[in-house]
N, C-alpha and C positions, 0 to 999 in steps of 0.2 A: 163871877169870882175873878177877884182881881190880883194877880201874881206879879204882873210887871211892876216894877218900883214906880210911884206916882210920878217922881221928878223926872223919870225918864218918859213916863207918858207926856208930862208937860212939855218937855223938850221937843219931842218928836211932832207934837201938834203945832206948837209954836214955829217949828222949821217948815211947817206945810207937808210934811211926810205922811202924817195921818190926819183925816179929815172927819172922823167920826162915822164913816160908814160901815155897817155891820155886814156880814155875809147875807142874812136874811134880807136886809133892805137891797143889797145888791140884786139877790135872786128875785125878789118881787118886782123890782122895776124892769129886769129883763125879760120876766114872763108876761107882764103886761104887754110889753113893746113886741113880744114874739106871737102871741096869739095861739093859733092853731098848727103854726108851722112845726114840723118835726124837730123835737129837741133831745131826745134821749133813746137810745137804742140798745137793746139787750144783745149779748154775744148770740149768734145763731145756734149754738149748741147749749143753750141755757138747760134745755131738758135732760141732758146727761148731766148736768151740773146739781140741780136741786129739784128736778122734777117739773118744774114750772115751764109753761109756754113762753117763748121769747116776745118781749113786747117793744112796740114802738110808739111813744108817746110824744105828743106835742106839748108846748110850752103851758097852755092852759090846763091840760090833763096832769102834767107834772105838778103844778101848782095845787089843784084839787087833790091829787093824792099826798102831797106833802101835808097839807092841811087836816086831812083825815088820819094820817100817820101820827101827825101832832096830837091830834084828839085822843087817840089810841094810848100815845104814851102817858097823857095825862089821866086817863081813866085806869091806868096802872099804877097811878099814884106818885108819878114822877113829878118834880116841882123843879124850878129855875136853880141852877148849880149841881144838881144830882148829876152823877157820871154814868153814863151808859157804854159799857163795852160791847164791841161790834167784831163779830166774826163771820163775814159774809163774803161770798165770792163777789167777782166784778159784775154785778148785776144792777138792774133799776132799783131792786130794794135797797142795796146798799147805799146807792145815792139818794134816795128818798129818806132813809133814816137820818143820813147827814144834815140834809136840809131842813128836816122836820126839828132836829135836835138845836139847829141854829135858830129856828123860829120861835122856840121855848127857853133859849138860854140854858140849855143843857150842856155838858161836856161830853164829847165822844172820845173814846179811848178804842181806836182800830187796831186789830190784830191780824197776822197773816193766816190763811187757811192751814197751813202747815204746822202751827203750833199746837202742842198737845199739854196735858196736864202739867208738865214740869215747867213749861214756860208761861202757860196760862194762870197757874197757881201763885207763881210770883207777881205777876202784872195784876192779878184781881186783889191779891194782898195789898199791893201798893196803893190802888186806887179805890177799893171798896165801892164798886160801882152798885147802883140802885137796880139795874137790869143788865141783864147780858143777851144781846140779840144774836142768835145764830140759826142755823139749818139743822134739820133731823138728821141727814147724812150727806157726806161729800167724799168724793174718791174711794168709797168702800168703807170709809170711818164712822163709826156711830157718834156724831157730835151731841146728839140729844143725851145720851148715856154719859157722855164724858160731861157736859153742861151739869147735869143732875148729881154727879159725883163732887164737882166742884161747888155747886151750891149748897151741899150738905154740910159745909164748913160756912157757910157765909148765908145766913137764914135772912137777911135783909136784901137779899139779891134775888129778883125774879128772873127767871129763865124764860125768853120770849122765843118761841119757835113758830114760824108762820105770821110775820109782822104784816103782811100784805092782807091776810083774811082778816085780823084784827083792825086793819084800818078801814076795810070795806064795811064793817059794821059800827064804826065809830061815828059821833056825832060832830061834824066839823065846826058848829056853830060855837063850841065852847073855847075854841081857840082864840079868836079875835079878842074876846073879854080877858082871857088869861093874859095875853100879851100887852094888852093895854094897861093892865094892872101891874104888870111886871116885866118893865121894858129892860133890853140888853143894852149893855154900853159897849161901844166899839172895843174898849181897853180890857174886856172881861175875855177868859178862856174860852175858845171853841173846841181844841182838840188837845188831846194827850198822845203824841206819837211816840215811838220807842226806836231807840237807835239801834243799827243793825247788830250790835253786839259782836264785833270782831275781835274785839279785846277783852271784854268783861261782862258781867251782867247787864241785861238792858238798861238803859237811862230813859225816863219819862221826859218828853220834850213838850212843854205846853206852849201853844201858840194861840195867840188873842184873835180876835176878829181884825183888829188893825193890821196885824202880820200878814194875814192871808189877803185881805184886800190890796194892800200896798205890793204884795208878792205877784197878784194877779196883772198888775199894771207894768211890773218889772219884766216878767216873763213875756207878757205880749209883746211889750217893745222889744226886748232883745231878741226874740225867735222870728219877729217880723209877722206875728200873728195879726190877721184883719177880721172886721165882723163879719159873720157868716161863714167863718171857716169850719170846716167839718175835721174834727179833732177824734183820733183814735187812740183809746187808753188800754195799753196791753200790761200795765203794771199794777200791782195790788192798790186797793184805795186805803192805803195805811200810812202814807209819809208825804214829803214835801214833793217828790219825784212825779207822783200822781195827781194828789191833791192841789199842790201848789202850781206844778207843771203843766196840768189840763184841765182840772175841774173848775179851779177860780178862773183861769183866763175865759173859758167856757160861758161862765156866769157873768163876766164882764162884757164881753163881746156878742154873746149870742151865739147862734149857728147850730151846729149838732155836737153831741158827745155820742161817741160809739164805745161801747164797751167789748173787753175781750178778756177771757180765762178759759182754762189757763193758757200760758202761751203754746200756740200751734201756729207752725208757720205757714201751712196751707189755708187755714181759716184767716189768719192775719192778712194774707195776701190777698184772699178772696174778699174781705171786708173793704180792703182799700178799693178794690175794683167795684164792688157792688154798691158802696156807700158814696163814691168820689171823695175819698178822705184827702184833705190837703195837707194836714200835719200830723205827725206822729211822734212816738219817742221809742227807741229801741237799743238794747245794749250792744256795744261794739262787736260781740262774737256773733250777732245776729246779721249785722250789717256786712261783716267780713265774710260769713258763709254764703251769703246772697251775691257779694262780687266775685267770690271764688267759684261759685256754680252757677253762672248766669242762666242755665236752662230751668231754674227754680221758677224763674219770673217769666210769666206768660206776655207776649209782646203786647203793649197797650195797657197791660193790668194795672200798672201804676202811674199812669199818666197824669192822674189828677194830683198827685203827690207834688208838692212844693219843696217841702223841707221836712227834716227829721232832725231831732234832738237825740244827743247821745252822751253817755259819760258813764260814771261808776268805774271805769279803767280808762287808761291813757288810749287816745285814739293816734292814729298812724296818718301819716300824708297820704299814703297809698289808699287808705280807705276814703277819705274826705275828696280826694281827686277821683277817685274811681266812680264814686257816685254822681259826681258833677259832670265827669267827661262822658259816662256810660248812660246815664238817666236824666241828666239836667235836673238834679235834685241837690239843693244844698243842705249840708250836714252842720248843725250847730254844736260845737263842743261845750258841754256843760259841766262845770264842777259846782257840786252843791251838798249840803247836809240838813239835815232836819233841823238844826238850831239856827239856820237861816243864812250860812254862808253862802254866796252866789256869785259866781264869776260865768260870764258866756263870752265866747268867743265865736262869733256869728259871722255871715259872709258879709254883712252891711259893716260890722266893726274891724274885721280881719278878712278881706277879699282874698289875700294870699292862702291857698289852702295849705301849703307847708307850714306857714306860721299859724295857721288857725288850728292845726293839729297839736302843735309843740307849744304854744304861748295862750296865755289868757290877759286880755287887758288888766292895768293896774289901776282899776276902779277905784276912785276916791284916795289915791294915794297922793302925798304932799308934792306939790310942783309938776303933777301929771294931770292934763287935762283931757277928757272924752266928752263928747257930746252926749245929751240924752238925759233921760230920766235916771237910770241905774246909778250911775257915778255920782250923782247928785243927793242920792238917799243913803249912801254908805262911805265908810272909810275904810281903808286897808292899809296895812304895813307888814313888812317883814320884821321879825325881833329874833336876836340871837338867842337860841334855845337855853343858854346857860345864863347869859347877863341881862336879857331882856333889851337890850340895847337895839335901836332901831338900824337896819341894815340899809345901806346905800350904794354899796358895792355891788357891781354885777358879779355872778358867778359864786356868790356865797349864800350858801343855804341857810335860811331861817324860816321860823315859824310864822305861818300866815295868821295875822290878827284881823278881825273884821269887827266894825262897830256900825251902826245905823239902823233904820227902820225896818229893816227885815230881820234883825236878830233877836232871838227869844230872850225871854227875861230871867231864865234860870230854870234847873232841873227839878222836876216834880220831886217834892219832900226830900229833898237832898241838899240841905244848906251848905255842906262842907264841898260837895262836888260842885256846887254853883260858885262857891267863894273861890274856888281853885280854877273855875272855868275862864274867869275873867280877870285881866290885868288891871294894874293902876289906873289906866286910862278908860276903863270901862269896856275894853274891847275883848271879843270873844276869842279865846286860845283853841285854834281848830285843830291843832296836833298835826297839822300838814305841813310837810316842808315844800317851799318854793324857793326860786331865785329869780334876781333880776336878769333878763335874759340876756343883756349886753349892753354896750355903748351905742350912743346914737339914736337912730330909729327903734332899736331893740330895746332902748331903756324905758319905753312906754309898756312893756310886758313883763309878767311873770312867767317862768317856766315850772312845771309841776315836778319834784324831786321825788316824793314818796311820802308815806305816813313815817312820823319819827320814830316809830317803834319797830318798823319795817325795813328800815335802812341795813344794808348789809356792810359791815366793817372789816375790809379786807385789809391786814397789814396796816391797820390805821387810817386808811382811806375809805371814805363814805361811798357807797354804791347804790344807785336807786334800783330796786327791782321793777319799778314801774316803767322805768327808762328802757331796761333791757326786755321787758314784755313787749314794749312798743316796738324794739327793733325785730322783734322776732314775728311779728305780723306780717304777713304776706309771703313767707318762706313756704314755697309750693308743697313740700312734704308733710307739712304740719297743718292739723285743724286749728289748734291752739297750743299755746305754751305758757309758762308762767315760772319765775324764778324765786329762789329763796336763799338764805345764808345757812350753811351747816357749819357745825363747829370745826375747827382746825387748830392742833396743838401749836403749830409754828405763826400762823398768820392770823389767828383769832376765829376767822370765817372764810369760807370758800363759796363760791356761786354754784349752785346746782340749778339744773333745769328739769321741771317735769313736762313732757310732751303728748299730745294726743296726736297719733300718726294719723295722716290722711290715707286711707286705704290699706294695703296690707304691707307696703314698703316701710319699714321702721327706720327713721335717720340714725345715723351714729352720732356721738360727741363731735368727731372730727369734722363730719360734713356741717353741724350745725355751726361750729366754731370758724370753719371756712368761709361759710356763707355771711355769717355776721361780718368777717373782716371784708369778704369781697363786696357786699351790698352795702355795709354802713361804715367800713373802716372805724369798727368801734375799739376802743383802747384795748390792749391785750389783757390787762388787770381785770377787765369787766366780764370777758368772756367765760362762759361755764366752763367748770372743771368737772362736773360729775353730771351724769343724765339719768333720770328714770322715765319708763314709759306707763302712761297710766290711760285708763278708759275716759276719763273725765277729770276736769279740775273740781276740786271741792268748792262750791260758793254757797253764799247764805241766801236767805229769802229775796234779796235785792240784787241777787245775781253778782255780788262781789267775790272775788276770789279770797277765802279766807285764808291768809298766809299761815297761820298758827297750824290748821290742820294740814294745810300743803306740807308745812314743814315735817310735821309728824308722820305724814304719808311717805316723803322722800326719805327720810332716816329710816323707815321701817324697811325700804326696798333696796337701799344701799349696802 
């Protein structure tokens, strides 16, 4: 299925950004080279997830399982361009289904395990899949019964429970003949992932084989991955963070992919030690907790770990510097979206830990040169949110616009949303506000300001909640905190902070304001004026703070 405009495909091929490699071609090439070396490892707690025994598969075994799973999908009547909805935990089976779909030219739409009939009903109606691959039960929820209820309104959708058993009984000889007769073009869609829905109903984001293969090359270079790395994936296999950030680099470079689900700090650290993990990703809250409580890490347990990718929320200099000085581990600051907006502030590009936490290279910006693949396959600029004019003045907030080979072609079955998402230059409107970090050497960097719809406007002055959240990281009395704007008759909005205390001592507003002033000398008008205490911050399935939910929570408690 071709969805990216043909002129864009031709342009990207002519520029050398896309070379026609499909994900299946990448996988087959790496599997042949890998032989019997261990390639794919289940979570050690898999029995508690779906009742199956954890597996450790070599590349040859993975290839055989992919071929058999592809044969099972063919036996169910699926054909090229059919859509397969997948709701599976992070197990070998989930990876095998994705690779089998790539083999046959099917389209996978993956969803998180937390989704129920409300979310699934919407997504299934939007995509009309021919199959829904799931588990019988998970975390006490009857997924089989839920799938049956959803299927009652979709007679053409087959519910598949126990895909591994079907694969074991399938005839793999059917696959090669089918693939030869029905080849897949790299410009065709492989996945439809879903935006995290912090603002509205989820939007489907199709990504082609071309997008994913280029993404692998970009991520591998930006994070410093090398052939043979052992990668640990703790994020759901549903978006660019996990599929693009770990799965595709694994297919590109070989090595091992270690799966983890659901997030459990003890198991996570145990896997790093047991498997010799060299690179992983983790949300800032986890990295902060591990630094703040050093006793959680057994001496030598993470000695193999070379680097960690983190994002989804602003990082603090304290965090990046702490991991380097205490553990000799580099943290790569990552900004990205399912649509393909990607900025990487790595130790190679930005060695200074303070700059790495606060800034991102202005990849592809006019007049700014950065070495490497990433800046050569993308273009970026800041646009005035009202006029669309390009911003070149430091300190002036503008919307980040991105174009290039990693950017998707448009939203699934939403032409109006697609038209609104791209500007007159063909660049994607990210909805994220950045500014040029400064003059001189800082002119090479962007600084994240916040989501355009999250900005707090106090007395006509814009305040970034993301900036304030970053400043609160490291306060000894807090486990975590986040800020929002609350209505004010005189100023329009004031800053409120929701805090999760560390231990039994609950800090007062005066303590927080004094600490921010003493530690960061932040402007007085940015300092919180109201405070509420919460057990935890509301986050979505991607671990991002949901500002709308947080605002409602704060207002209810004031």
